[in-house]
C-alpha positions in Angstrom: 0.0 0.0 0.0 1.2 3.5 -0.8 0.3 6.7 1.1 0.9 9.8 -1.1 0.5 13.4 0.1 0.3 16.6 -1.8 -0.5 14.9 -5.1 -0.1 16.8 -8.3 -3.2 18.1 -10.0 -4.9 16.0 -12.7 -4.1 18.7 -15.2 -0.4 18.5 -14.4 -0.4 14.7 -14.4 -2.1 14.7 -17.8 0.5 17.2 -19.2 3.3 14.9 -18.0 1.8 11.9 -19.7 1.4 13.8 -22.9 5.0 15.1 -23.1 6.7 15.3 -26.5 5.9 12.4 -28.7 9.0 11.1 -30.5 8.9 11.1 -34.3 8.0 7.9 -36.1 11.1 5.7 -36.7 12.5 5.3 -40.2 12.4 1.8 -41.9 16.1 1.5 -41.1 15.5 2.3 -37.4 12.6 -0.1 -37.3 14.8 -2.9 -38.7 17.5 -2.1 -36.1 14.9 -2.0 -33.3 13.6 -5.4 -34.4 17.1 -7.0 -34.4 18.2 -5.3 -31.2 15.1 -6.3 -29.2 16.5 -9.3 -27.5 19.9 -7.5 -26.8 18.1 -4.6 -25.1 16.1 -7.0 -23.0 19.1 -9.2 -22.0 21.5 -6.4 -20.6 24.0 -9.0 -19.2 26.1 -11.5 -21.0 29.2 -13.7 -20.7 32.3 -13.1 -22.8 34.6 -16.2 -23.2 38.2 -15.9 -24.4 39.6 -19.3 -25.0 42.2 -20.8 -27.4 45.7 -22.1 -27.6 47.0 -19.2 -25.5 45.5 -20.8 -22.5 48.2 -23.5 -22.7 51.2 -21.3 -21.9 49.0 -19.2 -19.6 51.3 -16.2 -19.8 54.6 -18.1 -19.8 56.9 -19.1 -22.6 59.9 -21.4 -22.2 59.6 -21.1 -18.5 59.7 -17.3 -18.4 56.8 -14.9 -17.5 55.7 -12.8 -20.5 54.4 -9.3 -19.8 51.0 -8.3 -21.2 47.7 -10.2 -21.6 47.6 -14.0 -21.9 45.8 -14.1 -25.2 48.4 -11.7 -26.7 51.4 -13.9 -25.8 52.4 -14.4 -29.4 52.7 -10.6 -29.9 54.1 -9.6 -26.5 56.4 -12.5 -26.3 57.7 -11.9 -29.8 57.0 -15.5 -30.7 57.4 -16.6 -34.3 54.1 -17.9 -35.6 55.7 -21.2 -36.7 56.9 -21.7 -33.1 53.5 -20.9 -31.7 51.3 -23.0 -33.9 52.6 -26.4 -32.5 50.6 -25.6 -29.4 47.8 -27.1 -31.4 49.2 -30.6 -30.6 48.9 -29.9 -26.9 45.3 -28.7 -26.9 43.3 -31.4 -25.1 40.7 -29.8 -22.7 39.3 -33.0 -21.3 37.3 -31.1 -18.6 35.4 -29.0 -21.1 31.6 -29.3 -20.6 29.3 -26.9 -22.6 26.4 -27.6 -20.3 28.5 -26.6 -17.3 29.5 -23.3 -18.9 25.8 -22.6 -19.7 24.9 -23.5 -16.1 27.4 -21.0 -14.8 26.2 -18.2 -17.1 22.5 -18.8 -16.1 23.5 -18.9 -12.4 24.9 -15.4 -12.8 21.8 -14.2 -14.5 23.5 -13.8 -17.9 21.3 -14.1 -21.0 23.9 -14.5 -23.8 27.3 -15.9 -24.4 29.9 -14.4 -26.8 32.8 -16.9 -27.4 36.0 -16.4 -29.4 35.6 -18.6 -32.5 39.0 -17.4 -33.6 41.2 -14.9 -31.8 44.2 -13.0 -33.2 46.3 -16.2 -33.2 44.1 -17.6 -35.9 43.2 -20.9 -34.2 39.6 -22.0 -34.9 37.5 -23.5 -32.1 35.3 -25.3 -34.7 35.7 -27.9 -37.5 36.7 -25.6 -40.3 36.7 -26.9 -43.9 39.1 -24.2 -45.1 41.8 -24.6 -42.4 43.6 -27.4 -40.6 44.6 -24.9 -37.8 41.4 -25.9 -35.9 40.2 -27.8 -32.9 39.4 -31.0 -34.7 43.1 -31.4 -35.6 44.1 -31.4 -31.9 44.2 -34.4 -29.6 40.7 -33.2 -28.4 39.2 -33.6 -31.9 35.7 -32.4 -30.8 34.0 -29.3 -32.2 33.8 -27.0 -29.2 31.4 -24.6 -30.8 28.9 -27.3 -31.8 28.9 -28.7 -28.2 28.4 -25.2 -26.8 25.7 -24.4 -29.3 23.8 -27.5 -28.3 24.2 -26.6 -24.6 23.0 -23.0 -25.2 19.9 -24.4 -27.1 19.2 -26.7 -24.2 19.7 -24.0 -21.6 17.9 -21.1 -23.3 21.0 -19.0 -23.7 21.6 -16.9 -26.8 24.9 -17.9 -28.5 27.0 -15.2 -30.1 30.4 -15.4 -31.9 33.5 -13.2 -31.6 35.7 -13.3 -34.7 39.0 -11.6 -35.1 39.8 -9.8 -38.4 43.4 -9.8 -37.5 45.2 -13.2 -37.9 48.8 -13.5 -36.8 49.4 -17.0 -38.2 47.7 -17.0 -41.5 50.2 -16.8 -44.4 48.2 -14.1 -46.3 47.4 -11.8 -43.5 49.2 -8.4 -43.5 51.0 -6.7 -41.9 53.3 -9.5 -40.6 54.6 -9.5 -37.1 58.3 -8.5 -36.6 59.1 -12.0 -35.5 57.4 -13.6 -38.5 60.1 -14.8 -40.9 57.7 -15.4 -43.7 58.1 -13.1 -46.7 55.3 -10.6 -46.8 55.6 -10.3 -50.6 54.2 -13.9 -50.7 51.1 -12.8 -48.9 47.8 -11.7 -50.6 45.5 -9.8 -48.3 42.5 -10.1 -50.6 43.0 -13.9 -50.5 43.0 -13.7 -46.7 39.7 -11.7 -46.8 38.2 -14.5 -49.0 39.4 -17.1 -46.4 37.8 -15.1 -43.6 34.5 -14.9 -45.4 34.5 -18.7 -46.0 35.1 -19.2 -42.3 32.2 -16.8 -41.4 30.0 -18.7 -43.9 30.8 -21.9 -41.9 29.9 -20.2 -38.6 26.6 -18.9 -39.9 25.6 -22.0 -41.9 23.0 -23.0 -39.4 25.1 -25.8 -37.9 25.5 -23.8 -34.7 21.9 -22.6 -34.5 20.7 -19.0 -34.8 23.7 -16.7 -33.8 22.7 -13.5 -32.1 25.8 -11.3 -32.6 28.9 -11.4 -34.8 31.4 -9.6 -32.5 34.4 -8.5 -34.6 37.7 -7.3 -33.3 41.2 -6.6 -34.6 40.1 -4.0 -37.1 42.6 -1.3 -36.1 45.5 -2.2 -38.5 46.1 -0.2 -41.6 45.2 -3.0 -44.0 41.6 -3.0 -42.7 39.8 0.0 -44.2 36.3 1.6 -44.0 35.5 0.2 -47.4 36.4 -3.3 -46.4 34.3 -2.9 -43.2 31.3 -1.9 -45.3 31.8 -4.9 -47.6 32.2 -7.4 -44.7 29.1 -6.1 -42.9 27.1 -6.4 -46.1 28.4 -9.9 -46.7 27.5 -11.1 -43.1 24.1 -9.5 -43.5 23.6 -11.5 -46.7 24.2 -14.7 -44.7 21.8 -13.7 -41.9 19.7 -10.6 -42.2 18.7 -10.8 -38.5 22.2 -10.9 -37.0 23.6 -8.1 -34.9 27.0 -6.8 -35.9 29.2 -4.7 -33.6 31.0 -1.6 -34.8 34.4 -3.2 -34.9 33.6 -4.7 -38.3 34.5 -1.2 -39.5 36.8 1.6 -38.4 34.0 3.0 -36.1 35.7 2.7 -32.8 37.3 5.5 -30.9 40.0 3.6 -29.0 38.6 2.0 -25.8 35.7 4.5 -25.7 33.6 2.3 -27.9 32.2 4.5 -30.7 33.5 7.0 -33.2 31.0 9.8 -33.4 32.3 11.0 -36.7 31.0 9.7 -40.0 28.8 6.7 -40.9 30.1 3.4 -39.8 28.9 -0.2 -40.4 27.7 -2.0 -37.3 24.8 -1.8 -34.9 26.3 -0.8 -31.6 29.3 0.6 -29.8 31.8 -1.4 -27.8 33.5 0.4 -24.9 36.3 -1.8 -23.5 37.4 -2.0 -19.9 35.5 1.3 -19.2 32.0 2.6 -18.6 31.1 5.8 -20.5 30.4 8.6 -18.1 26.9 9.3 -19.5 26.4 6.4 -21.8 26.5 6.8 -25.6 23.7 9.1 -26.7 21.5 7.8 -29.4 23.2 4.5 -29.7 23.1 1.0 -28.3 26.3 0.0 -26.6 27.9 -2.7 -24.5 30.8 -2.5 -22.1 33.1 -5.5 -22.3 35.3 -6.1 -19.2 37.6 -8.6 -17.6 37.2 -9.9 -14.1 40.9 -9.5 -13.5 43.5 -8.0 -15.9 43.6 -10.4 -18.8 41.0 -11.8 -21.2 42.6 -15.2 -21.8 43.7 -17.3 -18.8 47.0 -16.3 -17.3 48.4 -18.2 -14.4 49.8 -15.2 -12.5 46.9 -12.9 -12.9 45.1 -12.9 -9.6 44.0 -9.2 -9.6 40.3 -10.1 -9.3 37.6 -7.5 -9.1 35.2 -8.1 -6.2 31.7 -9.4 -7.0 30.4 -6.3 -5.2 32.3 -4.0 -7.5 30.9 -5.8 -10.6 27.3 -5.7 -9.3 27.6 -1.9 -9.0 29.1 -1.8 -12.5 26.2 -3.7 -13.8 23.8 -1.3 -12.2 25.8 1.7 -13.5 25.9 0.3 -17.1 22.2 -0.5 -17.2 21.4 3.0 -15.8 23.1 4.5 -18.8 21.3 2.3 -21.3 24.1 -0.2 -22.0 24.8 -3.9 -21.7 27.5 -5.6 -19.6 29.6 -8.3 -21.3 31.7 -9.8 -18.5 34.6 -12.0 -19.4 35.8 -15.4 -18.2 39.0 -17.0 -19.5 38.8 -20.8 -19.2 41.9 -22.8 -18.1 43.7 -25.2 -20.6 41.6 -28.2 -19.3 38.4 -26.4 -20.2 37.3 -25.4 -16.7 36.2 -21.8 -15.9 38.5 -20.6 -13.0 37.0 -21.1 -9.5 37.6 -17.4 -8.7 35.3 -16.4 -11.7 32.6 -18.9 -10.7 32.6 -17.6 -7.1 32.0 -14.0 -8.3 29.4 -15.0 -10.8 27.5 -16.9 -8.1 27.4 -13.8 -5.9 26.2 -11.7 -8.8 23.6 -14.3 -9.5 22.3 -14.1 -6.0 21.8 -10.4 -6.4 20.2 -10.9 -9.8 17.7 -13.4 -8.4 16.2 -10.6 -6.3 16.9 -7.6 -8.4 17.1 -8.9 -12.0 13.8 -7.1 -13.0 15.7 -3.8 -12.4 18.2 -4.8 -15.1 16.5 -6.8 -17.7 14.6 -4.8 -20.4 15.3 -1.5 -18.6 16.1 1.9 -20.2 18.5 4.6 -19.0 17.9 6.7 -16.0 15.9 10.0 -16.3 18.2 11.4 -13.6 21.6 12.8 -14.4 23.3 11.8 -11.2 21.0 10.7 -8.4 22.8 11.1 -5.0 21.7 7.7 -3.7 23.3 5.6 -6.6 21.7 4.8 -9.9 18.3 4.4 -11.6 16.8 2.4 -14.4 13.3 2.5 -15.8 10.6 0.6 -17.6 7.4 1.8 -19.3 4.3 0.2 -17.9 0.7 0.0 -19.2 -1.8 2.8 -18.6 0.8 5.5 -19.2 2.9 4.7 -16.1 6.6 4.3 -15.6 8.5 2.2 -13.1 11.7 3.7 -11.7 14.2 1.3 -10.1 16.3 3.1 -7.6 19.6 1.3 -7.1 20.7 2.6 -3.7 24.5 2.2 -3.2 24.6 4.6 -0.2 21.9 3.5 2.2 20.7 6.4 4.4 21.5 6.2 8.1 18.5 6.1 10.4 18.3 9.1 12.8 16.4 7.2 15.5 17.1 3.6 14.7 13.4 2.9 14.2 12.5 4.8 11.0 14.3 5.7 7.8 13.7 7.5 4.5 15.2 8.1 1.1 14.9 11.4 -0.7 14.2 11.5 -4.5 15.0 15.0 -5.5 13.4 16.8 -8.5 10.8 14.3 -9.5 7.6 16.1 -10.6 5.4 13.0 -11.3 2.9 11.6 -8.9 4.0 8.4 -7.2 1.3 5.7 -7.2 3.2 2.7 -5.8 6.5 1.9 -4.0 8.0 -1.6 -3.4 11.2 -2.8 -1.9 12.9 -5.6 -3.8 14.1 -8.2 -1.4 12.1 -6.8 1.6 8.6 -8.0 0.8 7.4 -7.6 4.4 8.2 -3.9 4.5 5.3 -1.5 3.4 6.7 1.8 2.0 5.0 5.2 1.8 5.8 8.3 -0.2 5.4 11.9 0.9 5.9 15.0 -1.3 9.0 16.9 -0.3 9.6 20.2 -2.1 10.1 19.4 -5.8 10.8 15.7 -5.0 9.7 12.9 -2.7 10.6 11.2 0.5 10.1 7.5 0.6 10.0 5.4 3.8 12.6 2.6 3.7 13.9 -0.1 6.1 16.5 0.9 8.7 18.9 -1.8 7.4 19.6 -2.1 3.7 18.1 -5.3 2.1 21.4 -5.7 0.2 24.7 -4.1 1.4 25.9 -3.5 -2.2 22.9 -2.3 -4.1 19.3 -2.3 -2.7 16.6 -1.6 -5.2 13.3 0.3 -4.7 10.6 0.1 -7.4 8.7 3.3 -7.7 5.7 3.6 -10.1 4.9 7.1 -11.4 2.2 8.5 -13.6 3.5 9.4 -17.1 7.0 9.8 -18.4 9.4 10.8 -15.6 10.0 14.5 -15.5 13.0 15.6 -13.4 13.9 19.0 -14.8 17.3 17.4 -15.6 18.9 16.5 -19.0 18.1 12.9 -19.8 20.5 10.2 -20.7 19.6 8.5 -24.0 17.4 5.4 -23.4 19.7 3.3 -25.8 
């Protein structure tokens, strides 16, 4: 039950509900909205970086190699012909696609993006155009097929990462400094044809309906805007429904995720290892991030983020209209590291109670709420539900009562509910140009407690709004 005082007049409420109607979307926007629908609903996914680089795990010939585990060929200045024999050692006997899916679902993640081929060129599927693949290892099994089947059984959307850059392919240019092969023997156009053939294999239907083709490695000079447009067009010809990230083209502004200049191929921006301060206005986007410092497994990398930090990151990203793609780097035997599983389990516990405040939500109407973050959903009958993610729980003055102030909210509040504290009955009282909401003395969750607040109309705060996408 909600007790509301000093309600706004019916005329004011009606005016709030009839605020500026957005223009009708173009056919291009309608197509994008159709394809992005599941992505905007999901909000939280698992990134998986796995390949031959997990075998050395950051060491080469007994010595530690600086830099990320999956970049060991580059940072360790290893000749491709010395690296490729790792294929004969790849035998992840503990790999279990159903277990990977179970861990993702436990965390509340709705999709998986796995490296089909990283920069080292090794393919995790049975490729007809390359013998540098998983079926030519002692393991022999098609990793992607087993994971695809597990995702289908578990209700997880499978997506594919695919590197444009390829350090070991004879036709890729430019060559690494440690590559003794003659670059004059290479034909980059021939490499692009090879890449397209591999993409055709991945989108053939053998692995089910793929949600995203997540490109990477586009920054070298041999990859051009024109090639990006051509590749995006080619992929769309294979599957008109697939989502393509902006790294298919030259549309990335470093780690910030999206180049705001010019027209680029791709459907959304990809900030890496950072969260945009105010989101990316007018665009869909997804922050990809490691749990520690490396994407691929590295034995010495124990610099783990806490689950509590990552929960607040998830809230922050959703409050700005983005998705969170959180990485795991499986070990050489195929197991996801225990430290990752422990953190995902804690995130999953929070999501069990508060997932509705993440899934299918849009960005906050508030610029910077003092209590933490906010997400929102449109409801029937012209109402909106605000989810207040309270990071800093107010301290009770008397130990018996407590309240949270929502500044600058003009709409009438018609319902308040505490997620995770079903026995507590909240009330709301008009306080100046905002509201005061009664809350428990003790926070339901020490990291991020969520309060669902239903208001009449579209939230009006008197502040600049963050783009809902």
